[in-house]
Structures are given as structure tokens and as C-alpha cells.
C-alpha positions, 0 to 999 in steps of 0.5 A: 807523507813522512814515510814516502822516502821508502818508495825509493828504498829498494830491497833490504836484508830479508827482502832478498831472501823473500825474492829468492823464494818468490821467484824460486831461484837456485836453491829455493826451487822447491819452496812454497811461498805461503808456507816458506816465506818466513822459513829462515831455518826449517826443521829439515836442515837439508832444505835450508840454503842458509844452513848449507852455505854456513857452518857455525863452528860454535854450536854443532846442533842445528837451529830452527826458526820458521814463522807462520805468516801465510796471509802476509806471504799472500800479499807478497805473492800478489806483489810478485804476480803484478810487479815482480821488479817494481819495488816502488809499487811494492813499497806503496802497497805496504804503505797503504796497509800502514796508512790503513792501520794508522787510520783504524788506530785513530778511530779507536782513540776517538771511540774510547776517548770522550775528548776529541782533543785527546784522541787527535793528539794520540793519533798524531803521536802514533802516526809520526812515531819514528819507531814505526819506520820499518813497519812503514818502509821495510817490505819484509816487516809488512807483517807488522802493518797487517797485524795493526790493521787486523788488531785495531779492527778487532778492538773496534768490534770488541768494543762494539760487542761490549757496548751493544751486546750484539753477537755479530760483533764478537764473531767479527772480532774473532775472525779478525783475530784469526786473520791477524794471527795469520799475518804475524805472531805480534797479533797477540799484542792486540789481545792484551787490550781485550784483557785490559778493557775487561779489567779496567773499563767494565763493572762487576765481579772480576770473574764476570768481567773476564768471561768475554776474554774466553773466546780469544783464549780459545783461539790462542790455544788452538792457534798455538797447537796448530802452529806447533803441529805444523812445524812452526816455531823456534829452537836452538837460537838465541835470537828468539825464545819460545815460551812454550819450550823455554818458560824459565828463560822467557820469564827471565826475559820478561823481567829484563826486557819489559823495562827496556821496551817501556823506556823506549816507548814512553821516553824514547830510550835507544834500545836498538843499541842493546844488541851491541852491548856486553852482558853487564851493560845490557843489565845496567841498561835494563835497570836504568830503564826500570828506574826511569819508567818507575819515576814516570809511573809515580808521576802518573799515579794521580791520573791512573787512580781517577781515570779508568781509560788511562788505566786501560791504556797503561795496562794494555800497553804493558801486557802487549809487550809480553809477546815481543819479549820473546825476541831481542829488544828493538823499537820496531816491535812497538806497534801495539805498545804504541797504541796504549802509550799514546792514548795514555800520554795524550791524556797525561798532557791534557791532565797537565794542561799542556794543550791548551795551557790556560794563561796563569795556571800552574799545574804539576808535571808541566815540564815533563809533559812539555818534554814528552810533547817534544819527544813524541811530536816534532822530534819523532816526526823529524826522526821518522823520515831520517830513519827511513832514509838511513835504511839504504845505508844499512842495506849497502853494508849488507850488499857489500859482501855480494859486491866485493867478495871474489867473483872468479870461475874458481869460486863455486869450488871454494870455501869462503873462510871469514877469519873475521866476519858475521853469520848474518853478512855471510848469509846475505852475501850468498842470497843477494848474489843469487838474486843479482845473478851476476857472480857465482856463490862459493861451495860453502862459507865459514865464519871463524871470529867476530868482526865486532872485536879485535882479534889476535890471529896466530898461525900454529902450522900449515893447516892451523890458525889460533884466534883469540878475540880481545873479549872472547867469542860470543861477547855480544848478542849479535855474535851469539845470535845463532848459538843455542841458549845455555850452550856449555863449552869445555876446554879441549872440546873439538867441533867437526866441520866440513873444512876444519876442526875447531878446538877450544883451548881456553875459556873466559871467566863466564864460560865462553870460548877465549882461544880457539884453534881452527885446523883445516883439512888442507893447507891454508894456502890451498886454492880450495880456500879463500881467506877473508876478513872485514875491513871498513864494512867490506870483505877483503882478502886475508893473508895468514901470517908465517908459522909461529907468528901473529897478526892483530885484526881490528874490528871490521867497521 
């Protein structure tokens, strides 16, 4: 019921990209939906309309981001076969999967816990968790709901196998594991609970307890080999870290991001803010999260020492975070971590006698337990529909480009030059216009400086703008999303683009570009260029200053 507002949400962000592929619109006529629905940047750059429409001056090498989610893609193919323009029905389809996932998780709690009271409270927490708002309401995030369905069903079968020794349950579990991996890479989080169960809830020598994990490990190895061989994966993009190609970077990410995810899951810390923070602030946020989580773990030490089921939930929750540390911290990724977190929290609340609370009895930690009960109960239940209702507002920010960019007949012969802008917003503007088919797209787009910063823009000559962001280029993860990790910049470095040459003139103390001169191949007033910047969340025309003079461009929001 709390997620019903999503039925009237319409399309948001990647939903337009999916629509262009599923309807094979201009630029995607050769796309194969089952293969390409999550091919944001295929290995062959010539196949990527995004790469054709954007040129990231800061990194001359292409990026690769192509995810294998064929079963999720098939559910979207079904939507567009039955109701291509019925977004409410598409959302209802997604909600049914999400509801099934919640029901299976609730059944898992009842299967693991002897106490119906603990199982019921854990299920309630999982059902109203506000971090699940996009899994319930965003069409493009349906893969998370499908992974939860397969993952929870797999765990049911694994527990049945371990309790009955019937081989058919292992076969069913492995089939569900394979199906889940065909829905989303996040399915790896479900395997964390298999490992945790074997370590915490079975008796015998360690080696014997881990033998039942071997079939799942074989599936993971075969899946990974096939994934790579078929051209799926990521490369040259800061949004994602491929553990196979960047093991050292991934280990660093684990150390920084696991405390953030634990803090968000257990204590409702707002990790979605991480994306907008400077690097020092990100590290500070991670340290603060680690201290808070360590304090909470210290309070849990007694429960964890005497209750193997609580240890199972805690270990499963923590191990399930490993796969999602490959991307930037966002609470929407916590669909599997929440399973363990809420099983653990419900057990903790019962241990503290919070629900029910015997009159006159005093137990340690009751104040903390009451706070957690409020955060994950009524507060989360209130936030869930509010966060769903806020998604269209964020969507309006993304559609502003398609609505307010120039629309005249000259546009196809122009390059839209965003003096301040965003690669994300420029790409979405192009895709949304393709879907709406109400205005032409430009021949190319180019983003020079970030809209998140105050930028000093100086005109050097008829062809050249020099731009100096106050904190330098690539200051936030949002700005460097499409820049190769570890990219080294040098003063005097020149980067060739179709419409201009970017020359790095100075660097910040940490090696990022500080001042960059952009020399265009035609004068700035040439009709083949349309200069723009963002103001109040929408693109507006930008008038370059006279030669030798400067203007200050404020942040675009």
C-alpha cells in the first residue's frame, strides 16, 4: 500500500533509455533488448548513441558499462508487448514482483526464527524500509526486486536441503541462483547468506561446514567466465569498479564503503549524500560511520555471543555488502543487506524487552532499541511513500533539458556546448527527446565544466574560452563519473575533440585540472555552436564575454 504512489510515477531516468531500445527508436534500431537493455556503454563505441552524442574532454579513452540481466530484460519486453504506453500497468507489474519478494523474505524469517514475534517484526521492518523505494517504484530498478525473489526462494531451498538432506532442494536452490544471476549482479548478495548459514548455524569442522558452499562457488565462477567472455562488464568508468580487473581498487573500496552501507542500513545514515561530497568529506563520513557502527556492534556483543541465528544475520548482512561496494554508495542497493539487518534488529529488540516490555523490568540498551524501533518502523513507513512521491521531482530535473533546449530546424546541424552542465543531464536530454519525438536532437553535445561549481569563464580570443571552477574540475564523484579511475593529468596536455581542443593550463594540489582552455574550431558565435549553461535546474543560452573579459557562472541549481 505504501508503494502505490509509484503507479502514477511515469518514466524516470533510465526508463527512457529502456524505452528507446524496446521500441527500437532512432539510434537504437539495431539494439537487441535482451542483450542490450543494460548496455549503457558497449565495447563497440560506435554502437552507443550516448557516446556519439557526448564527448568527455577529460578522458580521451572510451568507457565500457554493459550489464548482463537478460531475465529482467524479458519482463520489460513483456511490458512493451502488452502495454507499451501503459506505464501504470508496468509499475503494477514491478510492484507485484516486489511484493512477492517481501512475502518470501517474511517466510524466510519465520523459517529461521523460532519466535513468531521476532519474525513478524523483522518482516514488517523489511516491508516498510524506505531504502527500497526505488526497488518498488523505478521500472529500471526492477532487477533488484527480481533478485530478491530469486534470492529469498534460493535460501528457502538451501535451508530445506540442509534440514532434510534431500538433493532436490539443492538442485532447486542452484537453479534459482542461476535465474537470479540472470536478473541482476546483486544476486551475489544472496550467496552471502549461504556462507553465513554454513558458518554460523551448522555444527562440525569448518571444512565440512563449507563443503555445501562449493556448488554455489562453481556457479559463480562459471557465471563470471561467461559474463566476461560475452563482453559484459565495466572499464574506464569511476561509477563502477570491476573486482576482476581492479582488485586493489576494489579492496580500498571495501574498506571505505562497508562502514557507510552498515551505517545506512542499521542507523539510517543518509549515504546518498556521499555522491555530492568532496573527497575529504567522503573519508570523514566513512570514519564517522565506522565509529557509530562499531559502537552498535559493541552493544550487540552479548546477543551475538549466545545466539547463533543473530550471528547468521549479522554475518550474512555484512558479506552481502561486498558485491555492492563495486559501485557508489546508495541506500537503494541494500535489498539483500536488509534481510540480515532486520532479522538481527528484531532479535535485538526482543532481547532488550522492547516489544513487549514487562512493566517494572529494566534492561540495558532499551533507549537505543526504542530509537531503532522508531527509525525502522514508523519513521521508515512515513519516508517510503514520501521518497516515492519525490521521484517525479527528480525526473523533472532530468527532463528539463529535453523541454528547454533549443528546438529550431537548425538544431540537427549544431553542437550543443554546455559551458556548465552534466554528462548525465546532456545524455538524458538527448534520449528523452528521442522518446518524445517532439523536437530534434543536435548533431553532437559537449560538456565543458560542472554545473555543481562556481566557474570563472574568461574569453581568450574569438575561438577560446578558459574555465576555472572554484574547486577545480572533477571535484565530486558526480563530476568524475565517466572519468577513468587513476587518470593522470599534466599541464600542457591537449585533448582533441570533434569541435574543440582542450588544453590543461594548471592543476590543483591533488592533480586535478584547475584551469582548462577550450579552443573551438570555429568562432564562438558561429551558428554551428549553441552555447548553453544551467540556471535554476534548466538549460539557458550562454553569451560569451568580450575578448579579454571574464564572467562568473554560479552553480546550476
